[in-house]
C-alpha positions in Angstrom: 0.0 0.0 0.0 1.6 3.3 -1.1 2.6 5.2 2.1 2.4 8.6 0.4 -1.3 8.1 -0.4 -2.0 6.8 3.1 -0.4 9.8 4.6 -2.2 12.2 2.2 -5.5 10.6 3.2 -4.6 10.8 6.9 -3.8 14.5 6.6 -6.8 15.5 4.7 -9.1 13.4 6.9 -7.8 15.0 10.1 -8.1 18.5 8.6 -11.8 17.9 7.7 -12.9 16.5 11.1 -10.8 18.2 13.7 -12.6 21.6 13.3 -15.2 22.3 16.0 -18.6 21.2 14.8 -21.9 19.8 16.1 -20.7 16.2 15.9 -17.4 16.9 17.7 -19.1 19.0 20.4 -21.5 16.1 21.1 -18.7 13.5 21.3 -16.8 15.8 23.6 -19.8 16.3 25.9 -20.5 12.5 26.1 -16.9 11.9 26.8 -16.8 14.4 29.7 -20.0 12.9 31.1 -18.7 9.4 30.6 -21.9 8.3 29.0 -21.9 5.6 26.3 -18.5 6.8 25.2 -17.5 3.8 23.1 -20.9 3.6 21.3 -20.8 7.3 20.4 -17.2 7.2 19.2 -17.8 4.0 17.2 -20.9 5.4 15.5 -19.1 8.5 14.4 -16.0 6.6 13.2 -18.0 4.0 11.3 -20.3 6.6 9.8 -17.2 8.4 8.5 -15.8 5.1 7.1 -19.1 4.5 5.2 -19.1 8.1 3.8 -15.5 7.8 2.8 -16.2 4.5 0.9 -19.2 6.2 -0.7 -17.1 9.2 -1.9 -14.2 7.1 -3.1 -16.4 4.7 -5.0 -17.7 7.6 -7.1 -21.2 7.8 -5.7 -20.4 11.4 -4.8 -20.6 12.3 -8.4 -24.0 10.7 -8.6 -25.2 12.7 -5.6 -23.9 15.9 -7.1 -26.4 15.4 -10.0 -29.2 15.5 -7.4 -28.8 19.0 -5.8 -32.3 19.0 -4.3 -31.3 16.2 -2.0 -28.5 18.2 -0.5 -30.8 21.1 -0.2 -33.3 19.1 1.8 -30.6 17.8 4.1 -29.4 21.3 4.6 -32.7 22.6 5.9 -33.5 19.5 8.0 -30.0 19.6 9.5 -30.3 23.3 10.3 -33.7 22.7 12.1 -32.2 19.8 14.1 -29.2 21.9 15.1 -31.5 24.8 16.3 -33.5 22.3 18.4 -30.3 20.8 19.9 -29.0 24.3 20.6 -32.2 25.3 22.4 -31.9 22.2 24.6 -28.3 23.2 25.5 -29.4 26.8 26.1 -32.1 25.6 28.5 -29.6 23.5 30.4 -27.3 26.5 30.6 -30.1 28.7 32.0 -31.4 26.1 34.4 -30.7 27.3 38.0 -29.5 23.9 39.2 -27.1 23.3 36.3 -25.2 20.1 36.1 -21.9 18.9 37.6 -19.6 16.1 36.6 -19.1 14.0 39.7 -16.2 11.6 39.5 -17.2 9.9 42.8 -20.5 9.8 44.5 -20.9 10.8 48.1 -20.8 7.3 49.4 -17.4 6.7 47.7 -16.1 10.1 48.9 -17.0 9.1 52.5 -16.1 5.4 52.0 -12.7 5.2 53.7 -14.0 6.8 56.9 -17.1 4.5 56.9 -14.9 1.5 56.4 -12.7 2.4 59.3 -15.7 3.0 61.5 -17.0 -0.6 60.9 -13.6 -2.2 61.3 -12.8 -3.9 64.7 -10.2 -1.8 66.5 -11.3 1.5 65.0 -10.8 4.4 67.3 -13.8 6.0 69.1 -13.1 9.3 67.3 -13.4 7.7 63.9 -16.6 5.9 64.9 -18.1 9.1 66.2 -17.1 11.1 63.1 -18.6 8.4 60.9 -21.9 8.6 62.9 -22.2 12.3 62.4 -24.2 13.5 59.4 -22.2 14.1 56.3 -21.4 17.7 55.7 -23.3 19.7 53.0 -20.2 19.8 50.8 -20.3 16.0 50.6 -24.0 15.8 50.0 -24.2 18.6 47.4 -22.4 16.7 44.6 -24.9 13.8 44.9 -27.8 16.2 44.5 -26.2 17.9 41.5 -25.4 14.7 39.6 -26.9 15.0 36.1 -29.4 12.4 34.9 -27.8 9.9 32.6 -29.1 9.8 29.0 -30.2 6.4 27.7 -28.1 4.6 25.1 -31.0 4.9 22.6 -31.1 8.7 23.0 -27.4 9.0 22.7 -27.3 6.8 19.6 -30.1 8.6 17.9 -28.7 12.0 18.7 -25.3 10.9 17.4 -26.8 9.5 14.2 -28.8 12.7 13.6 -25.8 15.0 14.2 -23.8 12.9 11.8 -26.2 12.1 8.9 -28.3 15.3 9.0 -25.2 17.5 8.6 -24.8 18.7 5.0 -21.1 19.5 5.7 -20.5 15.7 6.1 -21.6 15.1 2.5 -19.8 18.2 1.1 -16.5 17.4 2.9 -16.3 13.7 3.2 -18.3 12.5 0.2 -17.6 15.2 -2.4 -14.3 16.8 -1.4 -12.5 13.8 0.1 -13.9 11.5 -2.6 -12.7 13.8 -5.4 -9.2 14.1 -3.9 -9.1 10.3 -3.4 -10.0 9.7 -7.0 -7.3 12.0 -8.2 -4.9 9.4 -6.8 -6.0 6.9 -9.4 -5.3 3.3 -8.5 -4.0 4.4 -5.1 -7.4 6.0 -4.1 -8.2 3.1 -1.7 -4.8 3.7 0.0 -5.9 7.3 0.4 -9.2 6.2 1.8 -7.5 3.9 4.3 -5.5 6.9 5.6 -8.6 9.0 5.9 -10.4 6.2 7.7 -7.6 5.8 10.1 -7.8 9.5 10.8 -11.5 9.2 11.7 -11.0 6.3 14.0 -8.0 7.9 15.8 -9.8 11.3 16.2 -13.2 10.2 17.5 -11.8 7.7 20.0 -9.1 10.2 21.2 -11.7 12.9 21.5 -14.2 10.7 23.3 -11.8 9.2 25.8 -9.5 12.1 26.1 -12.4 14.3 27.2 -12.2 12.7 30.6 -9.2 14.8 31.3 -11.5 17.7 31.6 -13.3 16.1 34.5 -11.8 18.3 37.2 -12.4 21.5 35.2 -16.1 20.7 34.8 -16.7 19.6 38.4 -19.1 22.4 39.3 -22.6 23.2 38.0 -21.4 26.7 36.9 -18.7 25.1 34.6 -21.3 22.9 33.0 -23.7 25.8 32.4 -20.8 27.6 30.7 -20.1 24.6 28.5 -23.8 24.2 27.6 -23.9 27.9 26.7 -20.9 27.5 24.4 -22.5 24.4 22.8 -25.7 26.4 22.2 -23.8 29.2 20.5 -21.9 26.6 18.3 -25.1 24.9 17.3 -26.9 28.2 16.4 -23.8 29.4 14.4 -23.6 26.2 12.4 -27.3 26.2 11.7 -27.1 29.8 10.5 -24.1 28.9 8.3 -26.2 26.2 6.6 -29.2 28.4 5.7 -27.7 31.9 5.2 -26.3 32.7 1.7 -22.5 32.5 1.5 
């Protein structure tokens, strides 16, 4: 397999998917919340692989002959992004907000409780365990966000992926055209682009956990959701406004 074509596909693939977009923002949020991380990353990567194959196989040229289909996807995608942005905006304005809790209250107080129930534990440790937990310990448990179901996460991920016209313009048309310019080496180019998608989405999803401490307060989550809302509205506007 020609290495030059693989590296060219890897470079173009990364340049097309690394930019902040609706799909990346969703993957980042799921990774930070540690919810259905593998499923979301796998859906995004596999969807990209399918679109790459579609583009390299020449079907992109066929879709280019049906401009009304891209137009329909453009408006449906914009409507979906506005709806998702409104949900994020509502979360941002919600007084309670959300917080990412790495440990629940029981785990946070676990060592003290364990010592209290162990033979030979000191009276001080037993007494301290018997006292009510301080508000600082109880607060994170009350602010723990409700987990989304796997079905909701999968459907949202599929919608953000397949209802985004940029996916077809970038992955199918642009990447497909560049790949076909490599002639017999186009599938080596496609392999590089596919590797870029796999590496990016799994790195983004699992690397997002490093932001756990940064987003450990309800205020931080409200700020994140506010940013998500702005990104969604901006992308939706870019889809429907004349360029």
